N, C-alpha and C positions, 0 to 999 in steps of 0.2 A: 504491499499500500504506498503511495507516494505522495497522494493531491485528493482533494474535492474537486470532481468534475462538473458538479453540478448540483444545487440544492431546488429543494421544490416546496413551497408554502401550501399547505392545506388551509384551504379557504372555504367559509361559508357560501361566499357570491363569486364565481369566477368571473364572470361579465365585470362587476364592479372592481373588484382585485386587477384585473386587467386595465382599465380606463384609471385607476390611480397610479399603478408603477409604469405607464407610458407617458402620464403627465410628468413624473418626474425622471423620465429617462433610463428605465431602470427595468422596463419590460425582457429585454434581452438578457438581464444579470441573475433573473429569479424564472423559477418554472411556478407554475398554479396549477392545481386539480381542488376538486370539489371536496368536502369532507365535513360531516355533522357530527365527527366524534366528539365527544363532550370535553369541555377544557372551561378552565375558571382560572381567574387571578393571573400571576407570573407563569409563562410558559416555560423559564428555567434558561432563555438565550436571547441573545439581542444579535443583531446585525447591525457592524459597524463600517463606516464610508470614510475615508481619509481623502481629503481635498487639499488645493493650496494654498488657500486664503480665507482669512475670514469672509469677504465677500462672497466665495463661493459656499459656505456653511450656511450662509442666511439666502443665497439663492435658494438650496435644496430645501432648506427648512420651511422658507416664505412658500415655495411650491406647495409643499406638501400637507401646509395647514390649510391653502387655500382648495386644495382637491379635499378635503375632509380628515385630515389628521388630527391628533389630539396633543397639545402640547404636552413635555414630560418636565422637561427643562429647559428653559427659553435659551437661544444663543447667547452665550456670552464671553467673556475673558474669565480665563483659571490661570493658575500658576504653571500649566502645562502647554495652554497655547487657547483654543477658541474651539466651542464645541456647542452643538444644542442637542435632546434628545426627543422623539415624536414618535408616537404610537399608530401606527397605520390604521385604517378602518377595518381590517380584516384580523387586527389585534398584535401583528408582529411590532415588536421595538426596535430602531433604527437610531444609530448615534451618527450624528455628523461632525466629524473635527478636522482641525488642522491644529499645527507644530507653532505656526507661523501666531504672531499675536497682531500684524498692522499689513494691510492690505499694499501691495507693492504695483498694484494695477488694476482693472476689470475683472470682474468675473469671468472665468475663464469656462464654469459648466464641465469641467473634467472631472472625471473621479480617479485617485490615484491608488487606492488600493480598496478592495473588499473584504472585512474581517467578518467571520464565525464565530462568536463567543459563547461557549457553552457554559452553562452554572452547574457545577459539580459538586458534591456531597463531599468529596476529598480530591482535591488536584493530585496529589499525590499515586492516588490508588487510578485516576482515570490517565495520567500521563502512564503511568507504567502499561496500563490496558493498550492503549495507542502505541506505545513505542514496541511494545512484542508485537504489534501489527505493522510495523515497517517504517514506521513514521521518525523523522529524525527531530531533535528538538535544537531549535533556533537560540530560543530565550529561556530562561528558566529562573522565577525569583521565589526559590524554597516551595514551600506549599502554597503559597500565594495565587501565582500566576505561570502560566507555561505558553509559549508560541511554536509552533511545529513549522518546519521547514517545509513547506507545500511545493517546491521547487516551481514550475512553471503552471501552476495552478490559478485560474481565476478568483480562487478566493480562500484568503487564508484562515487555519484553523489555529484557534488560541482557547485555553479552559482558564477559569476563574472559578473563584468559589461563588456558589449560589447565594449566600447572603450578601457580599461584597458585591456582586455583579449588578442584584435587584437593586441595591444602596445605589451604584453607580447611574442608573438609569433612572431612578425615582422611582419606583414602584416597592410596595411591600413584596416581601418575600414570600408570602403565600400562593398556592396555586395547585390546582389538581388537573387530572386525567390528561390528555392529547398534548403532548409538545406541537403539534401541529405544524412539523417540518420533517421532511424527509432529506438526507444526505446522499448523494450519489460519488461514489469511488470504484476503486480498481482491484479491490479486496474482498467482492464478493457480498453478500447479504449479512449481516449482525447487529446486534444491538448492543450498545457500551453500558457502561455501569449504571448510567445516569440516565437510562431509558431511550435514548437517543435512537432512533433507528438510520441504519447505511443500506442502502441496495446498490447492485450490481448496476455499471454502466453495461449500457446495450452493446453488444457487439456488431461491428459494421462487417458485413459479409466481404469476404476476398472477391475480387472482378474477377 
């Protein structure tokens, strides 16, 4: 296993979700499929988009709010940079961030990186689980945070304690039911220690 090839958000209304993500220019970055699996509260993950400067943060956050998202944390400066958090109408939590604190020009509209943060009961145990399946650790801060080297993958994978992640995105830790997300990779189908399901990537027939 070397990467996340794609991810699928499971939503109650695929048409509405498609309109929302198209408005943000994210329709090519996430897949959608219908689901009525019960889910309440925090789903245990967030998606993070890294952009170049504050103007790009505001551009994405403002577009999301105009398309029906709910602000969880307004875009603002912090000690690490500049960022904001919103919850999409389908329930997915997104964080938009940059390490820059000042604009160097107009918004570019470009997304530098997309990161999937999984909230774990034990970062150490989940780290071991993924390392045993072939992922290489790129960054590790003890039992607090782990980021994997997913090579040429369009989506970076990172682990964060569930409580810490909920605090970071501004929601209560409580949540039950489906995560409402499926990850697609090259290691077949399995479920990790926190219940996140992986699906096998489709094999393209040889010509």
